C-alpha positions in Angstrom: 0.0 0.0 0.0 1.4 3.4 -1.0 1.8 6.2 1.6 -1.2 8.1 0.1 -3.4 5.1 0.2 -2.3 4.3 3.7 -3.2 7.8 4.8 -6.6 7.5 3.1 -7.3 4.2 4.8 -6.3 5.6 8.2 -8.5 8.6 7.6 -11.4 6.4 6.7 -10.9 4.3 9.8 -10.8 7.5 11.9 -14.1 8.7 10.4 -15.8 5.4 11.1 -14.4 5.2 14.6 -15.5 8.7 15.3 -19.0 7.9 14.1 -19.2 5.0 16.6 -18.6 7.2 19.7 -21.0 9.6 21.4 -18.2 12.1 21.5 -18.1 12.5 17.7 -14.3 11.9 17.5 -11.6 9.3 18.0 -8.1 9.3 19.5 -5.1 10.7 17.8 -3.0 7.9 16.3 0.2 9.7 17.2 1.2 9.4 20.8 4.0 10.9 22.9 7.0 8.6 23.0 7.4 6.7 26.3 4.4 8.4 27.9 2.0 6.0 29.7 -1.7 6.9 30.0 -3.7 5.4 32.9 -7.5 5.9 32.1 -9.8 5.7 35.1 -13.6 5.8 34.4 -15.6 6.5 37.6 -19.1 7.1 38.9 -20.0 7.9 42.5 -17.0 6.0 43.9 -15.0 8.7 45.6 -14.1 6.5 48.6 -12.7 3.8 46.4 -11.3 6.2 43.8 -8.8 7.5 46.3 -7.2 4.0 46.5 -7.2 3.6 42.8 -5.5 6.9 42.3 -3.0 6.0 45.0 -2.1 2.8 43.1 -1.8 4.8 39.9 0.5 7.4 41.6 2.6 4.6 43.1 3.6 3.3 39.7 7.4 3.2 39.4 7.2 4.1 35.8 7.5 7.7 34.5 6.5 9.7 32.5 2.9 9.2 33.3 -0.5 10.8 32.9 -3.5 9.8 35.0 -6.8 10.5 33.3 -10.0 10.4 35.4 -13.3 10.5 33.4 -16.1 11.3 35.8 -19.3 9.8 34.3 -21.8 12.2 36.0 -20.9 11.6 39.7 -22.9 13.5 42.3 -20.5 12.8 45.2 -17.1 14.5 45.9 -15.2 12.8 43.1 -13.8 16.1 41.9 -12.4 16.9 45.3 -10.7 13.5 45.5 -9.0 14.2 42.1 -8.0 17.7 43.1 -6.4 16.2 46.3 -4.2 14.0 44.2 -3.4 16.8 41.8 -2.0 18.7 44.8 -0.1 15.7 46.2 1.6 15.1 42.8 2.2 18.8 42.0 5.9 18.5 42.6 6.4 15.5 40.4 7.2 16.9 37.0 6.9 13.5 35.4 3.3 12.9 36.3 0.1 14.8 35.6 -3.5 14.2 36.8 -6.2 15.2 34.3 -9.9 15.3 35.0 -12.8 15.2 32.5 -16.4 15.3 33.8 -19.2 14.2 31.5 -22.9 13.5 31.7 -23.7 9.9 32.8 -23.3 7.8 29.6 -21.8 4.5 30.8 -18.4 2.9 31.2 -17.7 2.5 27.5 -18.4 6.2 26.8 -16.1 7.1 29.7 -13.3 4.9 28.5 -13.6 6.3 24.9 -13.4 9.8 26.3 -10.2 8.8 28.2 -8.8 7.4 24.9 -9.7 10.5 23.0 -8.0 12.7 25.6 -5.0 10.4 26.1 -1.5 11.3 24.7 0.6 8.3 25.7 2.2 5.7 23.5 1.1 3.1 26.1 -2.5 2.7 27.4 -3.5 1.3 30.7 -7.1 1.0 31.9 -8.0 1.0 35.6 -11.5 0.8 37.1 -12.0 3.1 40.0 -12.6 0.3 42.4 -9.5 -1.8 41.6 -5.7 -1.7 42.3 -2.6 -1.9 40.1 0.7 -3.6 41.2 3.2 -0.7 41.5 5.4 -2.5 39.0 2.7 -3.1 36.4 3.6 -0.2 34.0 7.3 -0.7 34.3 7.1 -4.5 33.6 4.6 -4.3 30.8 6.2 -1.4 29.0 9.6 -3.3 29.2 7.9 -6.3 27.6 6.5 -4.2 24.8 9.8 -2.5 24.2 11.5 -5.9 24.0 8.9 -7.1 21.6 8.2 -4.2 19.2 6.0 -6.4 16.9 3.5 -7.0 19.8 0.6 -4.6 20.4 -0.6 -6.0 23.7 0.9 -7.5 26.9 -1.1 -9.1 29.7 -0.6 -10.8 33.0 -2.7 -12.5 35.7 -5.0 -11.0 38.4 -6.3 -11.7 41.9 -9.1 -10.8 44.2 -8.4 -7.7 46.4 -7.4 -8.6 50.0 -6.0 -6.5 52.8 -3.1 -6.2 52.8 -2.2 -6.9 49.2 0.8 -9.2 48.9 2.5 -8.7 45.4 4.8 -11.5 44.4 8.1 -10.7 42.6 7.8 -10.8 38.8 10.6 -10.8 36.2 10.3 -9.8 32.5 12.7 -12.7 31.8 9.6 -15.0 32.3 7.7 -13.2 29.5 6.6 -15.3 26.5 5.6 -14.0 23.1 2.6 -15.7 21.5 0.2 -15.6 18.5 -2.8 -13.5 19.4 -5.0 -16.2 17.8 -4.3 -18.3 20.9 -6.4 -15.9 23.0 -9.5 -15.2 20.9 -12.5 -15.0 23.2 -10.3 -16.3 26.1 -11.3 -15.5 29.7 -7.6 -14.7 30.3 -8.0 -11.4 28.6 -11.6 -10.7 29.5 -10.8 -7.7 31.7 -9.1 -4.6 30.2 -7.0 -4.1 33.4 -5.0 -7.3 33.0 -3.2 -5.8 30.0 -1.4 -2.9 28.6 -2.0 -1.7 25.0 0.2 -0.1 22.5 -1.5 3.0 21.2 -1.4 1.8 17.5 -3.3 -1.4 18.4 -6.1 0.5 20.2 -6.4 3.1 17.4 -6.8 0.4 14.8 -9.2 -1.7 17.0 -11.5 1.3 17.4 -13.6 2.5 20.3 -15.6 0.6 22.9 -19.2 -0.2 21.9 -21.2 2.4 23.9 -24.5 0.6 23.4 -23.3 -2.5 25.2 -24.3 -2.9 28.8 -21.9 -5.7 29.7 -19.2 -7.7 27.9 -17.8 -4.5 26.3 -14.3 -5.3 27.5 -14.3 -8.8 26.0 -15.6 -7.5 22.7 -13.0 -4.7 22.7 -10.2 -7.0 23.4 -11.2 -9.3 20.6 -10.8 -6.4 18.2 -7.4 -5.5 19.7 -6.2 -9.1 19.2 -7.5 -8.9 15.6 -5.4 -5.7 15.2 -2.1 -7.2 16.3 -0.7 -10.6 15.3 1.5 -11.0 18.3 1.1 -10.5 22.0 3.2 -11.0 25.2 2.2 -12.9 28.3 4.0 -12.1 31.6 3.1 -14.6 34.4 2.2 -13.1 37.7 -0.5 -10.9 39.4 -0.3 -7.3 38.4 -3.9 -6.3 39.0 -6.3 -6.8 42.0 -10.1 -6.7 41.6 -12.2 -5.6 44.5 -15.6 -7.2 45.5 -17.8 -4.5 47.0 -21.4 -3.4 47.3 -21.0 0.2 46.1 -22.6 1.5 43.0 -21.2 0.4 39.7 -21.2 2.1 36.3 -22.8 -1.1 34.9 -26.2 -1.8 36.2 -25.6 -5.3 37.7 -29.3 -5.9 38.4 -30.2 -5.1 34.8 -27.4 -7.4 33.6 -28.8 -10.2 35.8 -32.3 -9.8 34.5 -31.2 -9.7 30.8 -28.1 -11.9 30.9 -29.1 -14.1 27.9 -30.0 -11.1 25.9 -26.7 -9.4 26.5 -24.8 -12.6 25.9 -26.3 -12.9 22.4 -25.6 -9.2 21.7 -22.0 -9.7 22.8 -21.4 -12.7 20.5 -23.3 -10.9 17.6 -20.9 -8.0 17.9 -17.8 -10.2 18.0 -19.0 -12.2 15.0 -19.7 -9.0 13.1 -16.2 -7.7 14.0 -14.6 -10.9 12.6 -16.7 -10.7 9.4 -15.8 -7.0 9.0 -12.1 -7.7 9.4 -12.4 -10.5 6.8 -10.9 -13.0 9.3 -13.3 -15.9 8.9 -10.6 -17.8 7.1 -8.9 -18.2 10.5 -9.9 -21.5 11.9 -8.9 -20.7 15.5 -11.0 -17.6 15.5 -14.0 -19.3 14.0 -13.7 -22.2 16.5 -13.5 -19.7 19.4 -16.6 -17.8 18.3 -18.6 -20.9 17.4 -17.8 -22.5 20.8 -18.9 -19.4 22.6 -22.1 -19.2 20.6 -22.9 -22.9 21.1 -22.6 -22.3 24.8 -25.1 -19.4 24.5 -27.5 -21.6 22.6 -27.5 -24.2 25.5 -27.9 -21.4 28.1 -30.8 -19.9 26.1 -32.5 -23.3 25.8 -32.1 -24.0 29.5 -33.6 -20.6 30.2 -36.6 -21.2 28.0 -35.5 -18.6 25.5 -35.9 -20.5 22.2 -35.9 -17.2 20.3 -32.4 -16.2 21.6 -31.2 -19.8 21.0 -32.3 -19.5 17.3 -30.6 -16.1 16.9 -27.3 -17.6 18.3 -27.7 -20.6 16.0 -28.1 -18.3 13.0 -25.1 -16.3 14.0 -23.0 -19.5 14.2 -24.2 -20.6 10.7 -22.8 -17.4 9.2 -19.3 -18.8 9.8 -17.5 -21.6 8.0 -18.1 -24.2 10.8 -17.6 -27.9 10.4 -20.3 -30.4 9.6 -20.2 -31.8 13.1 -21.1 -28.5 14.7 -23.8 -27.9 12.0 -25.5 -31.2 12.9 -25.3 -30.3 16.6 -26.9 -26.9 16.0 -29.6 -28.5 13.9 -30.4 -30.8 16.8 -30.5 -27.8 19.2 -32.9 -26.0 16.8 -35.3 -29.0 16.8 -35.1 -29.1 20.6 -35.9 -25.4 20.8 -39.4 -26.3 19.5 -40.2 -28.5 22.5 -42.5 -27.2 25.2 -40.8 -25.0 27.8 -39.1 -26.9 30.5 -38.5 -30.1 28.5 -35.0 -29.2 27.3 -33.5 -28.5 30.8 -34.7 -32.0 31.9 -33.2 -33.6 28.8 -30.0 -31.7 29.1 -29.5 -32.7 32.8 -30.2 -36.3 31.9 -27.6 -36.2 29.1 -25.0 -34.6 31.4 -25.6 -37.3 34.0 -25.2 -40.0 31.3 -22.0 -38.4 29.9 -20.6 -38.1 33.4 -21.3 -41.7 34.1 -19.6 -42.8 30.9 -16.4 -40.9 31.5 -16.2 -41.9 35.1 -16.4 -45.7 34.4 -12.6 -46.1 34.2 -12.4 -44.6 37.7 -14.9 -47.1 39.1 -13.4 -50.4 38.3 -12.0 -50.7 34.8 -8.3 -51.1 34.2 -6.2 -50.3 31.2 -5.2 -53.3 29.1 -3.3 -52.4 25.9 -5.5 -49.9 24.1 -8.8 -51.1 25.8 -10.4 -51.5 29.2 -11.2 -54.6 31.2 -13.4 -55.0 34.2 -11.8 -55.8 37.6 -9.0 -54.5 39.8 -5.4 -54.4 38.7 -3.3 -57.3 40.0 -1.5 -56.4 43.2 
């Protein structure tokens, strides 16, 4: 592709990405070299935000900008941010930036943070969670060692008092094909990783119309935008369980879990189709496996309509004959009266469990087969 065509393509992408945000714009593809941007969306969490900002300020890495996007808070969030501005005023290598907006949801807040960000490296942090003080230093070191990689990630743990962070070395980092992680729960949360700006720009904004699963859908597009990633073993992020208000309406999610699950998989399937990536067998397998799970959940929940929608999404992909037959069976079962499928499914699981547990209950291995009885003592 010539330089002119490349610029045109980037301009077209920028226009499309801008159209998909409620802000009417998208992030600048050019970032400041070596600068890391920590983006913190928040809503009425001032008591927890203080600890999140403390963990951001405690990062060993510099230069650093901390971007707080206030999604319509009515508490003293602004005062907490100003407090940290004052505390860090003497550190010339860190700046705290504050952007209030009307309540629009976590995806809108993260997009606003990306639009305002200036760093070559992007780190997300929810305002109720904590980062390991070494996270930015370690992850940026991994990305610099692997310039062909657009994303690095590690493990996470539940928040506990006091937090005990184990030593981690970049020597343990391993580069891998991003296809190994399509739809993987290991990269479900945005906080586990760090993103190179180029990968985020090309992936595009968070889907602002998604109530839940937006981070999983976003990370799939990031993985589609970069062929290689880095995995660094060890916990570099702690998630907190609490009863405070969340940007995502957890009650609404619970009531509409199946509806949102279908919407998530529809969006991921559409992204794969738009990228022209359905020739990738691992991607297709990951998407089809997830969709098949949604079909079963929908049938168990008595939502044959959602099961049918998930089946049709799966059929849009080049899946194998075995899965097509399986989906056809599920479609027939969806026509049964409500409550029949759950009983049949539980019976099948019981039979399958019994079959696979037979060797443990009295069969012994003989060559390539099994024989009843106990092994000779």
